[in-house]
C-alpha positions as CSV (number, residue, x, y, z in Angstrom):
1,M,-29.6,255.2,-9.2
2,E,-27.3,252.8,-7.4
3,K,-29.0,249.5,-6.8
4,S,-29.7,248.7,-3.3
5,H,-27.3,246.2,-1.6
6,T,-27.4,243.9,1.5
7,P,-26.5,246.1,4.6
8,G,-22.6,246.1,5.2
9,L,-22.0,245.3,1.5
10,A,-19.9,247.4,-0.8
11,G,-22.1,248.7,-3.6
12,R,-21.1,250.1,-7.2
13,K,-19.6,253.2,-5.6
14,E,-17.2,251.3,-3.4
15,W,-16.1,249.3,-6.5
16,I,-15.5,252.3,-8.7
17,A,-13.5,253.7,-5.9
18,L,-11.2,250.8,-5.8
19,G,-10.6,250.8,-9.5
20,V,-9.5,254.5,-9.1
21,L,-7.2,253.7,-6.1
22,M,-5.6,250.9,-8.2
23,L,-4.4,253.5,-10.8
24,P,-1.7,255.1,-8.4
25,L,-0.9,251.6,-7.1
26,L,-0.1,250.3,-10.8
27,L,2.0,253.2,-11.4
28,V,3.9,253.3,-8.3
29,S,4.8,249.8,-8.7
30,M,5.5,250.2,-12.3
31,D,8.2,253.0,-11.3
32,I,10.1,250.1,-9.4
33,S,11.2,248.7,-12.9
34,I,10.4,251.3,-15.5
35,L,14.0,252.7,-15.6
36,Y,15.5,249.3,-16.3
37,F,15.4,249.9,-20.3
38,A,15.6,253.6,-20.0
39,I,19.0,253.8,-18.3
40,P,21.0,253.6,-21.4
41,F,19.1,256.7,-22.8
42,V,19.5,258.4,-19.5
43,S,23.2,257.8,-19.5
44,Q,23.7,259.2,-22.9
45,D,21.9,262.3,-22.2
46,L,22.9,263.2,-18.4
47,E,26.3,261.4,-18.4
48,P,26.0,260.2,-15.0
49,S,29.0,258.7,-13.2
50,A,28.8,254.9,-12.3
51,T,28.1,255.8,-8.6
52,Q,25.3,258.4,-9.9
53,Q,23.7,255.6,-12.2
54,L,23.3,253.4,-9.3
55,W,21.6,256.0,-7.1
56,I,19.2,257.0,-10.1
57,L,17.9,253.3,-10.0
58,D,18.1,252.8,-6.2
59,M,16.9,256.0,-4.8
60,Y,13.4,255.5,-5.5
61,G,13.1,252.2,-3.7
62,F,15.3,253.3,-0.9
63,V,13.1,256.4,0.1
64,L,9.8,254.3,-0.7
65,A,10.9,251.6,1.7
66,G,12.1,254.1,4.2
67,L,9.1,256.0,4.5
68,L,6.2,253.3,4.4
69,I,5.8,252.8,8.0
70,T,6.1,256.8,8.6
71,M,3.3,257.6,5.9
72,G,1.2,254.7,7.2
73,A,1.1,256.0,10.6
74,L,0.6,259.6,9.2
75,G,-2.6,258.3,7.2
76,D,-4.1,256.9,10.4
77,R,-3.6,260.5,11.9
78,I,-4.4,263.0,9.3
79,G,-6.7,260.7,7.3
80,R,-5.8,258.5,4.6
81,R,-7.8,259.8,1.7
82,K,-6.2,263.1,2.3
83,L,-2.8,261.5,2.4
84,V,-3.6,259.7,-1.0
85,L,-4.2,263.2,-2.4
86,V,-1.0,264.6,-1.3
87,G,0.9,261.8,-2.7
88,A,-0.8,262.1,-6.1
89,A,0.1,265.7,-6.2
90,V,3.8,265.0,-5.1
91,F,4.0,262.1,-7.5
92,G,2.8,264.0,-10.3
93,A,4.9,267.0,-9.8
94,A,7.9,264.9,-9.3
95,S,7.0,262.9,-12.7
96,V,7.1,266.3,-14.4
97,A,10.5,267.4,-12.8
98,A,12.1,263.9,-13.5
99,A,11.1,263.9,-17.2
100,Y,12.8,267.3,-17.8
101,A,15.8,266.7,-15.4
102,H,18.9,268.2,-16.7
103,S,21.5,266.7,-14.5
104,A,22.1,263.3,-12.8
105,D,22.1,265.1,-9.5
106,T,18.8,266.6,-10.5
107,L,17.3,263.1,-11.4
108,I,18.5,261.6,-8.3
109,G,16.8,264.3,-6.1
110,V,13.6,264.2,-8.0
111,R,13.6,260.2,-7.9
112,A,13.7,260.6,-3.9
113,L,10.6,262.8,-4.1
114,L,8.9,260.0,-6.3
115,G,9.8,257.8,-3.4
116,L,8.2,260.3,-0.9
117,G,4.8,260.2,-3.3
118,G,4.8,256.6,-3.7
119,A,5.1,256.0,0.1
120,A,2.2,258.2,0.7
121,L,0.2,256.4,-1.8
122,M,0.8,252.8,-1.2
123,P,-0.2,252.2,2.5
124,S,-2.9,254.4,2.3
125,T,-4.6,252.5,-0.8
126,L,-4.3,249.2,1.0
127,A,-5.7,250.8,4.3
128,L,-8.6,252.5,2.3
129,I,-9.7,249.0,1.3
130,R,-10.0,248.0,4.8
131,N,-12.3,250.9,5.2
132,L,-14.3,250.5,1.9
133,F,-15.2,246.9,2.3
134,H,-16.6,245.6,5.5
135,D,-17.7,242.5,4.3
136,A,-15.1,239.8,4.6
137,R,-15.7,238.2,1.4
138,Q,-15.7,241.4,-0.6
139,R,-12.6,242.5,1.1
140,G,-10.9,239.6,0.2
141,R,-11.6,239.9,-3.5
142,A,-10.6,243.6,-3.1
143,V,-7.0,242.4,-1.6
144,T,-6.8,240.1,-4.6
145,I,-7.2,242.8,-7.1
146,W,-4.8,245.0,-5.0
147,T,-2.1,242.2,-4.9
148,G,-2.6,241.4,-8.7
149,V,-2.2,245.1,-9.6
150,M,0.9,245.5,-7.6
151,T,2.8,242.5,-8.9
152,T,1.6,243.3,-12.4
153,G,2.9,246.8,-12.2
154,I,6.4,245.6,-11.7
155,S,6.1,243.1,-14.5
156,L,4.6,245.8,-16.7
157,G,7.2,248.5,-15.9
158,P,9.8,247.2,-18.5
159,V,7.1,246.8,-21.1
160,V,5.8,250.2,-20.9
161,S,9.4,251.5,-20.8
162,G,10.3,249.5,-24.0
163,L,7.3,250.7,-25.8
164,L,7.5,254.4,-25.0
165,L,11.3,254.5,-25.5
166,E,10.7,253.1,-29.4
167,H,9.0,256.3,-29.9
168,F,9.6,259.1,-27.3
169,W,12.7,260.2,-25.4
170,W,13.4,258.8,-21.9
171,G,11.3,261.4,-20.2
172,S,8.3,260.1,-21.4
173,V,8.6,257.1,-18.9
174,F,7.7,259.5,-16.1
175,L,5.0,261.5,-18.0
176,I,2.8,258.4,-18.3
177,N,2.1,259.1,-14.6
178,L,0.3,262.4,-15.2
179,P,-3.0,261.3,-16.5
180,A,-3.7,258.8,-13.8
181,M,-2.6,261.2,-11.0
182,A,-5.1,263.9,-12.3
183,L,-7.9,261.4,-12.5
184,L,-7.0,260.4,-8.7
185,L,-7.1,264.0,-7.7
186,V,-10.5,264.5,-9.3
187,L,-12.3,261.4,-8.4
188,V,-11.1,260.3,-5.1
189,P,-12.9,263.1,-3.1
190,F,-16.1,262.1,-4.5
191,L,-15.6,258.5,-4.3
192,V,-13.5,257.6,-1.2
193,P,-14.9,258.3,2.4
194,E,-12.2,259.8,4.7
195,S,-10.8,257.6,7.5
196,R,-8.7,258.1,10.5
197,S,-7.6,256.7,13.6
198,G,-9.5,257.9,17.0
199,A,-7.8,259.2,20.2
200,D,-6.2,256.8,22.7
201,P,-8.4,255.0,25.3
202,E,-8.1,258.5,27.5
203,G,-9.4,260.6,24.7
204,T,-5.9,262.4,24.0
205,R,-4.3,262.5,21.0
206,E,-0.1,262.6,21.1
207,P,1.6,264.9,18.6
208,F,3.1,263.0,15.5
209,D,6.4,261.3,16.6
210,L,9.1,263.0,14.5
211,V,11.8,261.0,16.3
212,S,10.3,257.6,15.6
213,A,9.6,258.7,11.9
214,A,13.2,259.5,11.7
215,L,14.3,256.4,13.3
216,S,12.3,254.1,11.0
217,L,13.5,256.0,7.9
218,T,17.2,255.8,8.7
219,A,16.9,252.3,10.1
220,L,15.6,250.7,6.8
221,L,17.5,252.8,4.5
222,T,20.9,252.0,6.0
223,F,20.0,248.4,6.3
224,I,18.7,248.0,2.7
225,Y,21.6,250.0,1.4
226,G,24.1,247.5,3.3
227,V,22.1,244.5,1.9
228,K,22.2,245.8,-1.7
229,E,26.0,246.8,-1.4
230,W,27.0,243.5,0.1
231,A,25.2,241.7,-2.8
232,R,27.1,243.9,-5.4
233,H,30.7,243.9,-3.8
234,G,30.8,241.1,-1.2
235,F,31.9,241.7,2.3
236,A,33.3,245.1,2.7
237,P,33.5,247.6,5.9
238,V,30.9,250.0,4.6
239,P,28.1,247.4,3.9
240,A,28.8,245.6,7.2
241,L,28.8,249.0,9.3
242,A,25.4,249.9,7.4
243,L,23.9,246.7,8.4
244,V,24.9,246.9,12.0
245,V,23.8,250.7,12.2
246,G,20.4,249.7,10.6
247,L,19.9,246.9,13.3
248,V,21.0,249.2,16.1
249,L,18.6,252.0,15.0
250,G,16.0,249.5,14.5
251,S,16.3,248.1,17.8
252,V,16.0,251.8,19.4
253,F,12.6,252.3,17.3
254,V,11.1,249.0,18.6
255,R,12.0,250.1,22.0
256,R,10.7,253.5,21.7
257,Q,7.3,252.2,20.3
258,K,6.7,250.1,23.6
259,R,6.9,253.3,25.5
260,L,4.4,255.3,23.4
261,A,0.7,255.4,23.8
262,Q,0.0,255.7,20.2
263,P,3.1,254.1,18.6
264,M,3.7,254.0,14.8
265,I,3.7,250.3,15.0
266,D,1.4,248.2,17.3
267,L,3.8,245.6,18.5
268,E,1.1,243.6,20.2
269,L,-0.7,243.4,16.9
270,L,2.6,242.4,15.1
271,G,3.0,239.6,17.9
272,R,-0.3,237.9,16.9
273,R,0.1,234.9,14.6
274,A,-2.9,236.3,12.4
275,F,-0.9,239.5,11.7
276,G,2.9,238.7,12.2
277,G,2.8,235.4,10.5
278,P,1.3,236.7,7.3
279,V,3.8,239.6,7.4
280,F,6.7,237.0,7.8
281,A,5.1,235.0,4.9
282,N,5.0,237.8,2.6
283,V,8.6,238.4,3.3
284,L,9.6,235.0,2.3
285,A,7.4,235.5,-0.8
286,M,9.1,238.8,-1.9
287,F,12.5,237.2,-1.2
288,A,11.8,234.8,-3.9
289,T,9.9,236.9,-6.2
290,V,12.6,239.8,-6.4
291,G,15.5,237.6,-6.2
292,M,14.7,235.6,-9.2
293,A,13.2,238.4,-11.3
294,V,16.7,239.7,-12.5
295,F,17.6,236.1,-13.5
296,L,14.7,235.6,-15.8
297,T,15.1,239.0,-17.6
298,Q,18.9,238.2,-18.2
299,Y,18.2,234.9,-19.4
300,L,15.7,236.1,-21.9
301,Q,17.8,238.7,-23.2
302,S,21.3,237.6,-23.0
303,V,20.9,233.8,-23.1
304,Y,18.0,233.4,-25.4
305,G,19.1,236.4,-27.5
306,L,15.7,238.3,-27.5
307,R,15.8,241.9,-28.0
308,P,15.0,244.1,-24.8
309,F,11.3,244.9,-26.1
310,E,10.7,241.2,-26.9
311,A,12.1,239.9,-23.8
312,A,9.7,242.2,-21.8
313,L,6.7,241.2,-23.8
314,W,7.5,237.5,-23.1
315,S,8.1,238.2,-19.4
316,L,4.4,239.0,-19.3
317,V,3.7,235.4,-20.1
318,P,4.3,234.2,-16.5
319,A,2.4,237.3,-15.0
320,S,-0.9,236.1,-16.7
321,S,-0.9,233.2,-14.6
322,V,-2.2,235.5,-11.8
323,I,-5.6,235.5,-13.7
324,V,-5.9,231.9,-12.7
325,A,-4.0,231.6,-9.5
326,A,-5.7,234.3,-7.2
327,P,-9.2,233.6,-7.9
328,A,-8.5,229.8,-7.5
329,A,-7.0,230.4,-4.2
330,A,-9.9,232.5,-3.2
331,L,-12.5,229.6,-4.2
332,L,-10.4,227.3,-2.0
333,T,-10.3,229.3,1.0
334,Q,-14.3,228.8,1.2
335,R,-13.7,225.1,1.6
336,T,-10.7,225.0,3.7
337,D,-8.3,226.9,6.0
338,R,-6.5,229.8,4.4
339,A,-3.2,228.4,5.9
340,Y,-3.3,225.4,4.0
341,V,-4.2,227.1,0.8
342,M,-1.2,229.6,1.4
343,G,1.2,226.6,2.1
344,G,-0.3,225.0,-1.2
345,G,0.7,228.2,-3.1
346,F,4.1,228.3,-1.6
347,L,4.4,224.3,-2.8
348,F,3.4,225.3,-6.1
349,A,5.9,228.2,-6.4
350,A,8.6,225.5,-5.0
351,A,7.7,223.2,-7.9
352,G,8.3,226.1,-10.5
353,F,11.6,227.0,-8.9
354,F,12.7,223.3,-8.9
355,W,11.6,223.2,-12.6
356,M,13.8,226.3,-13.3
357,T,16.9,224.1,-12.1
358,R,16.4,222.0,-15.1
359,I,16.9,225.0,-17.7
360,D,20.0,225.2,-19.7
361,T,21.3,227.1,-22.6
362,D,19.5,225.2,-25.1
363,S,16.0,224.8,-23.5
364,A,13.0,225.9,-25.4
365,L,11.4,229.2,-24.7
366,W,8.1,227.6,-23.6
367,F,9.9,225.5,-21.3
368,C,11.6,228.4,-19.4
369,L,8.2,230.5,-19.3
370,T,6.0,227.6,-18.1
371,A,8.4,227.2,-15.1
372,A,8.2,230.9,-14.4
373,A,4.4,230.9,-14.6
374,I,4.1,228.2,-12.2
375,Y,6.2,229.9,-9.4
376,V,4.5,233.2,-10.1
377,G,1.0,231.8,-9.7
378,G,2.0,230.1,-6.6
379,L,3.7,233.1,-5.1
380,V,0.7,235.6,-6.1
381,A,-1.9,233.1,-4.6
382,A,0.1,232.9,-1.4
383,M,0.7,236.5,-1.2
384,T,-2.8,237.5,-1.6
385,L,-4.0,235.2,1.0
386,A,-1.2,236.7,3.4
387,N,-2.4,240.2,2.7
388,E,-5.9,239.5,3.1
389,L,-5.2,237.6,6.6
390,A,-3.1,240.3,7.9
391,L,-5.4,243.2,6.8
392,G,-8.4,241.7,8.3
393,A,-6.6,241.1,11.4
394,A,-6.0,244.8,11.8
395,P,-8.4,247.2,13.5
396,P,-9.8,249.6,10.9
397,E,-8.4,252.6,12.7
398,R,-4.9,251.2,12.6
399,A,-5.3,250.0,9.1
400,G,-2.5,252.5,7.7
401,S,0.1,251.4,10.1
402,A,-0.7,247.9,9.4
403,A,-0.5,248.2,5.8
404,A,2.9,249.9,6.1
405,V,4.2,247.1,8.0
406,L,3.0,244.7,5.4
407,E,4.7,246.7,2.4
408,S,7.9,247.5,4.6
409,G,8.3,243.5,5.2
410,Q,7.8,243.1,1.2
411,E,10.6,245.6,0.5
412,L,13.0,244.2,3.1
413,G,12.1,240.6,1.5
414,G,12.9,242.0,-1.9
415,A,16.1,243.2,-0.9
416,L,17.3,240.3,1.0
417,G,16.1,238.2,-2.1
418,M,18.2,240.0,-4.5
419,A,21.3,240.1,-2.2
420,V,21.1,236.3,-1.3
421,L,20.0,234.8,-4.6
422,G,21.9,237.2,-6.6
423,S,25.2,236.5,-4.8
424,V,24.6,232.8,-5.2
425,G,24.3,233.2,-9.0
426,A,27.3,235.6,-9.2
427,A,29.3,233.3,-7.3
428,I,28.6,230.3,-9.5
429,Y,29.3,232.6,-12.4
430,S,32.6,233.9,-11.4
431,R,33.9,230.5,-10.3
432,E,32.9,228.9,-13.6
433,M,34.3,231.7,-15.7
434,A,37.6,231.3,-14.0
435,D,37.8,227.6,-14.6
436,E,36.3,227.3,-17.9
437,L,37.6,230.4,-19.9
438,P,40.6,229.7,-22.1
439,A,43.6,231.3,-20.7
440,D,44.7,232.7,-24.1
441,V,41.5,234.4,-24.5
442,T,41.6,236.1,-20.8
443,A,45.3,237.2,-21.8
444,A,44.0,238.8,-25.1
445,L,41.8,241.1,-23.0
446,P,42.8,244.3,-21.1
447,G,42.9,243.7,-17.2
448,G,39.6,245.7,-16.4
449,V,37.9,244.1,-19.6
450,A,38.8,240.5,-18.4
451,D,37.5,241.4,-14.8
452,A,34.3,242.4,-16.3
453,V,34.1,239.0,-18.3
454,R,34.4,237.1,-15.0
455,E,31.9,239.3,-13.1
456,T,28.8,239.5,-15.2
457,L,27.1,238.2,-18.1
458,G,27.0,241.7,-19.6
459,G,30.4,242.3,-19.3
460,A,31.2,239.0,-21.2
461,A,28.9,240.2,-24.1
462,A,30.6,243.5,-24.4
463,A,34.0,241.9,-24.4
464,A,32.9,239.3,-26.9
465,A,32.0,242.0,-29.5
466,R,36.0,243.2,-29.2
467,L,37.2,239.7,-29.8
468,P,37.6,237.8,-33.2
469,E,34.4,236.2,-34.1
470,E,35.6,232.6,-33.2
471,D,36.9,233.9,-29.7
472,G,34.1,236.0,-29.0
473,A,31.6,233.2,-29.6
474,G,33.5,230.9,-27.3
475,V,33.4,233.4,-24.4
476,L,29.8,234.0,-24.8
477,A,29.1,230.2,-24.8
478,V,31.0,230.0,-21.6
479,A,29.6,232.8,-20.1
480,R,25.8,231.6,-20.9
481,D,26.5,228.3,-19.5
482,A,27.9,229.8,-16.4
483,F,24.9,232.1,-16.0
484,T,22.5,229.4,-16.6
485,H,24.0,227.2,-14.1
486,G,24.1,230.1,-11.5
487,M,20.5,230.6,-12.1
488,G,19.9,227.0,-11.6
489,L,21.3,227.2,-8.1
490,A,19.6,230.5,-7.1
491,S,16.3,228.7,-8.2
492,L,17.0,225.7,-6.0
493,G,17.8,228.2,-3.1
494,A,14.4,229.9,-3.8
495,G,12.7,226.6,-4.0
496,V,14.1,225.4,-0.6
497,V,12.9,228.7,0.9
498,M,9.5,228.3,-0.5
499,V,9.2,224.8,1.0
500,G,10.1,226.3,4.2
501,A,7.5,228.9,3.7
502,A,4.7,226.3,3.0
503,V,5.7,224.4,6.4
504,F,5.6,227.7,8.2
505,S,2.1,228.2,6.8
506,F,0.9,224.7,7.7
507,V,2.2,224.7,11.1
508,V,2.4,228.3,12.4
509,L,-0.6,229.8,10.6
510,R,-3.1,227.0,10.9
511,G,-6.3,228.1,12.6
512,T,-5.7,231.7,12.5
513,A,-8.6,232.1,10.1
514,G,-11.6,229.8,9.7
515,R,-12.9,227.8,6.8
516,T,-15.3,230.3,5.5
517,A,-15.6,234.1,5.7
518,S,-18.4,235.5,7.8
519,R,-20.4,238.6,6.8
520,G,-19.4,241.8,8.1
521,D,-17.0,242.7,10.9
522,A,-18.9,241.7,13.6
523,G,-15.9,242.1,16.1
524,G,-16.3,245.9,15.7
525,E,-13.8,248.6,14.9
526,G,-11.3,247.2,17.3
527,G,-11.0,244.0,15.9
528,G,-11.0,242.0,19.1
529,G,-8.3,239.6,20.3
530,A,-8.2,236.2,22.0
531,E,-5.9,235.2,25.0
532,G,-2.5,234.1,24.1
533,G,-2.0,236.5,21.5
534,D,-4.3,235.2,18.6
535,L,-7.3,236.8,17.4
536,A,-10.7,235.8,18.2
537,P,-12.3,232.9,16.2
538,V,-14.2,233.0,13.1
539,Q,-17.3,234.2,14.5
540,T,-16.1,237.6,15.1
541,G,-15.6,238.0,11.4
542,V,-12.6,240.1,11.8
543,L,-10.1,237.7,10.2
544,E,-12.3,236.8,7.3
């Protein structure tokens, strides 16, 4: 029999339910990166064109980002537990279809279905935490676990992929999803209570707004597509048009929400410092997290010379700092304002990025991994508190929509980070390769190969294998130096953004949460608000 616990506190059943809900979150976040090492095997089997290969990689993230807001609002309407079960069924079925796809077009379409299932799962898991844990301290620990699982999943994806590909065919990276989804379908109905929003104050319920759903999906898809294409190819008419279209559709979506009695996004809530502030902080955190991830992976493989699976395993070392950083941040919030702890996390991350600027091609492995561990720990500490603060500010009946807004901001921040920081690194690499690569070596390469050498480190490595040993070694040495210098400047940019995020936390978010968490949600279901757009003080317990 379950032990009795203080009224309002979650018991054993709720914590077991949290563990079950973390399974889909882990797998959904892993699927963002699990194809990185599998794509060469997919290319050999399905023979996709260059454009199809890009869509195989990007389609999942595009659909996931585009549907988060829609699925968050849908979960508030039909029930978040029900949406989790539907999402698990879709994700499981799509995983089987992806594993046995016989053409590139089929795999692209199935990756879109995986994004649909993932979008149903992610905001619902975070929103259900808001309804499982009414005590603020317990909810804080639950959100810490949620954030840690999400970031660990992204890091774990390449490792699991590399391990499976050493023993099985590429489809195995999708089939690993099935046991967890089956467990979710069996246990969630028994462990997780249903929760949904009620009717509006007049007691009515508007039909689900399909027009707003279409607008949010199209706006996010076109904007993120424009950002990614700009990062890959520089300024061009198509990416620029996509950005403009995305912004225009986003503006139409916002104007429509202002007129609805039950909008998909609560603009009044988003305008409060205690919710909109953490959302913006998360955008900045993901800007640095995703923007720098590709540099670390390439450095370990192509500069330090590790095999892909070795590089993936070593990349888990920085992720281990989460074990220390998140609990330490939670303890500090019991003694001081969350805004100061968040700002400290961002400053800690900035220190790690500034350390990264000192890395060169001859640096020891521990030197690089320590720098990465510092910035990962700082980022996770800040993101955990931002998630907790925003989720606590949202009324329980709008938890799904609030969680979707949080995660959409994270996806947008990641796309911007990859575009901006990736472009900085690519620009430095291309300039130094043009200046430093010997003219006689460039002349010995075919035109297309010479262009590839000047564009990417991978292109330089492929070209070096076609040259005489001495010339090939010279090309690789210049390319590795150029890449490392580009990584250093990108790290400097990430560090500056983190200092800005720290200042934002200290100045804007100060006072949005009290020094310690209170017991329960005394403010009630609605959450309560204060005049001037901020939430009620600590006595309400909503922010805690």
